[in-house]
Biotite code that builds the C-alpha atoms (Angstrom):
import biotite.structure as struc

atoms = struc.array([
    struc.Atom([-55.890, 56.076, 32.615], chain_id="A", res_id=1, res_name="MET", atom_name="CA", element="C"),
    struc.Atom([-57.563, 53.307, 30.652], chain_id="A", res_id=2, res_name="SER", atom_name="CA", element="C"),
    struc.Atom([-57.626, 49.694, 31.662], chain_id="A", res_id=3, res_name="ALA", atom_name="CA", element="C"),
    struc.Atom([-56.909, 48.719, 28.029], chain_id="A", res_id=4, res_name="TYR", atom_name="CA", element="C"),
    struc.Atom([-53.726, 46.662, 27.639], chain_id="A", res_id=5, res_name="GLU", atom_name="CA", element="C"),
    struc.Atom([-52.393, 46.113, 24.203], chain_id="A", res_id=6, res_name="ARG", atom_name="CA", element="C"),
    struc.Atom([-52.361, 42.437, 23.237], chain_id="A", res_id=7, res_name="PRO", atom_name="CA", element="C"),
    struc.Atom([-49.034, 42.662, 21.392], chain_id="A", res_id=8, res_name="ASP", atom_name="CA", element="C"),
    struc.Atom([-47.021, 43.908, 24.408], chain_id="A", res_id=9, res_name="LEU", atom_name="CA", element="C"),
    struc.Atom([-46.323, 40.394, 25.636], chain_id="A", res_id=10, res_name="ALA", atom_name="CA", element="C"),
    struc.Atom([-45.082, 39.332, 22.175], chain_id="A", res_id=11, res_name="ALA", atom_name="CA", element="C"),
    struc.Atom([-42.968, 42.438, 21.822], chain_id="A", res_id=12, res_name="LEU", atom_name="CA", element="C"),
    struc.Atom([-41.373, 41.798, 25.237], chain_id="A", res_id=13, res_name="GLY", atom_name="CA", element="C"),
    struc.Atom([-40.534, 38.188, 24.127], chain_id="A", res_id=14, res_name="GLU", atom_name="CA", element="C"),
    struc.Atom([-39.135, 39.450, 20.846], chain_id="A", res_id=15, res_name="LEU", atom_name="CA", element="C"),
    struc.Atom([-36.926, 42.046, 22.554], chain_id="A", res_id=16, res_name="GLU", atom_name="CA", element="C"),
    struc.Atom([-35.630, 39.245, 24.906], chain_id="A", res_id=17, res_name="ARG", atom_name="CA", element="C"),
    struc.Atom([-34.860, 36.967, 21.863], chain_id="A", res_id=18, res_name="LEU", atom_name="CA", element="C"),
    struc.Atom([-33.178, 39.744, 19.896], chain_id="A", res_id=19, res_name="VAL", atom_name="CA", element="C"),
    struc.Atom([-31.085, 40.605, 23.037], chain_id="A", res_id=20, res_name="GLY", atom_name="CA", element="C"),
    struc.Atom([-29.921, 36.931, 23.273], chain_id="A", res_id=21, res_name="GLY", atom_name="CA", element="C"),
    struc.Atom([-29.225, 36.758, 19.568], chain_id="A", res_id=22, res_name="LEU", atom_name="CA", element="C"),
    struc.Atom([-27.163, 40.024, 19.880], chain_id="A", res_id=23, res_name="THR", atom_name="CA", element="C"),
    struc.Atom([-25.042, 38.499, 22.683], chain_id="A", res_id=24, res_name="GLU", atom_name="CA", element="C"),
    struc.Atom([-24.546, 35.316, 20.829], chain_id="A", res_id=25, res_name="GLU", atom_name="CA", element="C"),
    struc.Atom([-23.478, 37.080, 17.633], chain_id="A", res_id=26, res_name="LEU", atom_name="CA", element="C"),
    struc.Atom([-21.029, 39.229, 19.641], chain_id="A", res_id=27, res_name="ALA", atom_name="CA", element="C"),
    struc.Atom([-19.546, 35.998, 21.131], chain_id="A", res_id=28, res_name="ALA", atom_name="CA", element="C"),
    struc.Atom([-19.247, 34.465, 17.580], chain_id="A", res_id=29, res_name="TRP", atom_name="CA", element="C"),
    struc.Atom([-17.586, 37.604, 16.330], chain_id="A", res_id=30, res_name="ARG", atom_name="CA", element="C"),
    struc.Atom([-14.972, 37.408, 19.119], chain_id="A", res_id=31, res_name="ARG", atom_name="CA", element="C"),
    struc.Atom([-14.246, 33.807, 18.267], chain_id="A", res_id=32, res_name="ARG", atom_name="CA", element="C"),
    struc.Atom([-13.886, 34.654, 14.585], chain_id="A", res_id=33, res_name="CYS", atom_name="CA", element="C"),
    struc.Atom([-11.569, 37.508, 15.304], chain_id="A", res_id=34, res_name="LEU", atom_name="CA", element="C"),
    struc.Atom([-9.470, 35.278, 17.633], chain_id="A", res_id=35, res_name="ALA", atom_name="CA", element="C"),
    struc.Atom([-9.323, 32.565, 14.903], chain_id="A", res_id=36, res_name="ALA", atom_name="CA", element="C"),
    struc.Atom([-8.278, 35.058, 12.282], chain_id="A", res_id=37, res_name="GLU", atom_name="CA", element="C"),
    struc.Atom([-5.502, 36.327, 14.524], chain_id="A", res_id=38, res_name="THR", atom_name="CA", element="C"),
    struc.Atom([-4.295, 32.758, 15.020], chain_id="A", res_id=39, res_name="GLU", atom_name="CA", element="C"),
    struc.Atom([-4.439, 32.099, 11.358], chain_id="A", res_id=40, res_name="LEU", atom_name="CA", element="C"),
    struc.Atom([-2.412, 35.174, 10.492], chain_id="A", res_id=41, res_name="GLN", atom_name="CA", element="C"),
    struc.Atom([0.209, 34.240, 13.087], chain_id="A", res_id=42, res_name="ALA", atom_name="CA", element="C"),
    struc.Atom([0.467, 30.637, 11.724], chain_id="A", res_id=43, res_name="ALA", atom_name="CA", element="C"),
    struc.Atom([0.859, 32.061, 8.127], chain_id="A", res_id=44, res_name="ARG", atom_name="CA", element="C"),
    struc.Atom([3.508, 34.427, 9.318], chain_id="A", res_id=45, res_name="ALA", atom_name="CA", element="C"),
    struc.Atom([5.434, 31.370, 10.832], chain_id="A", res_id=46, res_name="GLU", atom_name="CA", element="C"),
    struc.Atom([5.270, 29.445, 7.550], chain_id="A", res_id=47, res_name="GLY", atom_name="CA", element="C"),
    struc.Atom([1.990, 27.624, 8.086], chain_id="A", res_id=48, res_name="GLY", atom_name="CA", element="C"),
    struc.Atom([0.841, 25.027, 10.576], chain_id="A", res_id=49, res_name="ALA", atom_name="CA", element="C"),
    struc.Atom([3.035, 22.249, 9.131], chain_id="A", res_id=50, res_name="ALA", atom_name="CA", element="C"),
    struc.Atom([6.130, 24.177, 8.723], chain_id="A", res_id=51, res_name="ALA", atom_name="CA", element="C"),
    struc.Atom([9.426, 22.656, 9.327], chain_id="A", res_id=52, res_name="GLY", atom_name="CA", element="C"),
    struc.Atom([10.454, 18.994, 9.173], chain_id="A", res_id=53, res_name="PRO", atom_name="CA", element="C"),
    struc.Atom([6.902, 17.725, 8.824], chain_id="A", res_id=54, res_name="GLU", atom_name="CA", element="C"),
    struc.Atom([6.429, 19.844, 5.746], chain_id="A", res_id=55, res_name="LEU", atom_name="CA", element="C"),
    struc.Atom([9.658, 18.726, 4.245], chain_id="A", res_id=56, res_name="ALA", atom_name="CA", element="C"),
    struc.Atom([8.753, 14.960, 4.899], chain_id="A", res_id=57, res_name="LYS", atom_name="CA", element="C"),
    struc.Atom([5.341, 15.482, 3.441], chain_id="A", res_id=58, res_name="ALA", atom_name="CA", element="C"),
    struc.Atom([6.749, 17.074, 0.285], chain_id="A", res_id=59, res_name="ARG", atom_name="CA", element="C"),
    struc.Atom([9.300, 14.339, -0.126], chain_id="A", res_id=60, res_name="THR", atom_name="CA", element="C"),
    struc.Atom([6.577, 11.700, 0.335], chain_id="A", res_id=61, res_name="ARG", atom_name="CA", element="C"),
    struc.Atom([4.369, 13.414, -2.304], chain_id="A", res_id=62, res_name="VAL", atom_name="CA", element="C"),
    struc.Atom([7.245, 13.432, -4.725], chain_id="A", res_id=63, res_name="ALA", atom_name="CA", element="C"),
    struc.Atom([7.928, 9.697, -4.157], chain_id="A", res_id=64, res_name="GLU", atom_name="CA", element="C"),
    struc.Atom([4.233, 8.900, -4.649], chain_id="A", res_id=65, res_name="LEU", atom_name="CA", element="C"),
    struc.Atom([4.093, 10.926, -7.829], chain_id="A", res_id=66, res_name="GLU", atom_name="CA", element="C"),
    struc.Atom([7.156, 9.157, -9.122], chain_id="A", res_id=67, res_name="ARG", atom_name="CA", element="C"),
    struc.Atom([5.715, 5.837, -8.128], chain_id="A", res_id=68, res_name="GLU", atom_name="CA", element="C"),
    struc.Atom([2.474, 6.749, -9.856], chain_id="A", res_id=69, res_name="ASN", atom_name="CA", element="C"),
    struc.Atom([4.262, 7.572, -13.166], chain_id="A", res_id=70, res_name="ARG", atom_name="CA", element="C"),
    struc.Atom([6.187, 4.293, -13.002], chain_id="A", res_id=71, res_name="ASP", atom_name="CA", element="C"),
    struc.Atom([3.012, 2.271, -12.452], chain_id="A", res_id=72, res_name="LEU", atom_name="CA", element="C"),
    struc.Atom([1.253, 4.168, -15.227], chain_id="A", res_id=73, res_name="ALA", atom_name="CA", element="C"),
    struc.Atom([4.127, 3.251, -17.649], chain_id="A", res_id=74, res_name="ALA", atom_name="CA", element="C"),
    struc.Atom([3.969, -0.319, -16.519], chain_id="A", res_id=75, res_name="ARG", atom_name="CA", element="C"),
    struc.Atom([0.309, -0.467, -17.060], chain_id="A", res_id=76, res_name="ILE", atom_name="CA", element="C"),
    struc.Atom([0.670, 1.052, -20.500], chain_id="A", res_id=77, res_name="GLU", atom_name="CA", element="C"),
    struc.Atom([3.273, -1.539, -21.408], chain_id="A", res_id=78, res_name="ALA", atom_name="CA", element="C"),
    struc.Atom([1.119, -4.423, -20.106], chain_id="A", res_id=79, res_name="ALA", atom_name="CA", element="C"),
    struc.Atom([-1.826, -3.008, -22.101], chain_id="A", res_id=80, res_name="ARG", atom_name="CA", element="C"),
    struc.Atom([0.298, -3.114, -25.235], chain_id="A", res_id=81, res_name="GLY", atom_name="CA", element="C"),
    struc.Atom([1.288, -6.718, -24.538], chain_id="A", res_id=82, res_name="ARG", atom_name="CA", element="C"),
    struc.Atom([-2.324, -7.676, -23.947], chain_id="A", res_id=83, res_name="VAL", atom_name="CA", element="C"),
    struc.Atom([-3.413, -6.079, -27.192], chain_id="A", res_id=84, res_name="ASN", atom_name="CA", element="C"),
    struc.Atom([-0.638, -7.956, -29.037], chain_id="A", res_id=85, res_name="ALA", atom_name="CA", element="C"),
    struc.Atom([-1.754, -11.299, -27.479], chain_id="A", res_id=86, res_name="ILE", atom_name="CA", element="C"),
    struc.Atom([-5.314, -10.517, -28.343], chain_id="A", res_id=87, res_name="ALA", atom_name="CA", element="C"),
    struc.Atom([-4.433, -9.881, -32.005], chain_id="A", res_id=88, res_name="GLN", atom_name="CA", element="C"),
    struc.Atom([-2.528, -13.117, -32.134], chain_id="A", res_id=89, res_name="ARG", atom_name="CA", element="C"),
    struc.Atom([-5.400, -15.057, -30.599], chain_id="A", res_id=90, res_name="LEU", atom_name="CA", element="C"),
    struc.Atom([-7.759, -13.464, -33.094], chain_id="A", res_id=91, res_name="ALA", atom_name="CA", element="C"),
    struc.Atom([-5.500, -14.645, -35.960], chain_id="A", res_id=92, res_name="LEU", atom_name="CA", element="C"),
    struc.Atom([-5.292, -18.138, -34.578], chain_id="A", res_id=93, res_name="VAL", atom_name="CA", element="C"),
    struc.Atom([-9.060, -18.199, -34.212], chain_id="A", res_id=94, res_name="ASP", atom_name="CA", element="C"),
    struc.Atom([-9.514, -17.187, -37.865], chain_id="A", res_id=95, res_name="ARG", atom_name="CA", element="C"),
    struc.Atom([-6.917, -19.667, -39.313], chain_id="A", res_id=96, res_name="GLU", atom_name="CA", element="C"),
    struc.Atom([-8.899, -22.905, -38.667], chain_id="A", res_id=97, res_name="PRO", atom_name="CA", element="C"),
    struc.Atom([-11.989, -21.283, -40.088], chain_id="A", res_id=98, res_name="ALA", atom_name="CA", element="C"),
    struc.Atom([-10.074, -20.266, -43.181], chain_id="A", res_id=99, res_name="GLU", atom_name="CA", element="C"),
    struc.Atom([-8.506, -23.718, -43.555], chain_id="A", res_id=100, res_name="GLY", atom_name="CA", element="C"),
    struc.Atom([-11.850, -25.432, -43.389], chain_id="A", res_id=101, res_name="ALA", atom_name="CA", element="C"),
    struc.Atom([-13.278, -23.422, -46.188], chain_id="A", res_id=102, res_name="ALA", atom_name="CA", element="C"),
])
């Protein structure tokens, strides 16, 4: 036998140890993902996580907010029209003295 020892054996041993650890961690993550997917499918089968009264309340509130948003948008548009009308009147008033002086 020779007394020669390969210099890369220590690095290979370390690499094998690291790959083994990564394999174990990957297996743990896979188990967690499968468990989460199972829980998600069960929740979907039961109508989702917020099924029941909470979902009905949320939908009602969304409808109220959408209605309020439409009302506010209409009020803003009406106010914008009034502001434009006032601006036109002011522009006319500003022009009148200049025309009268000429």
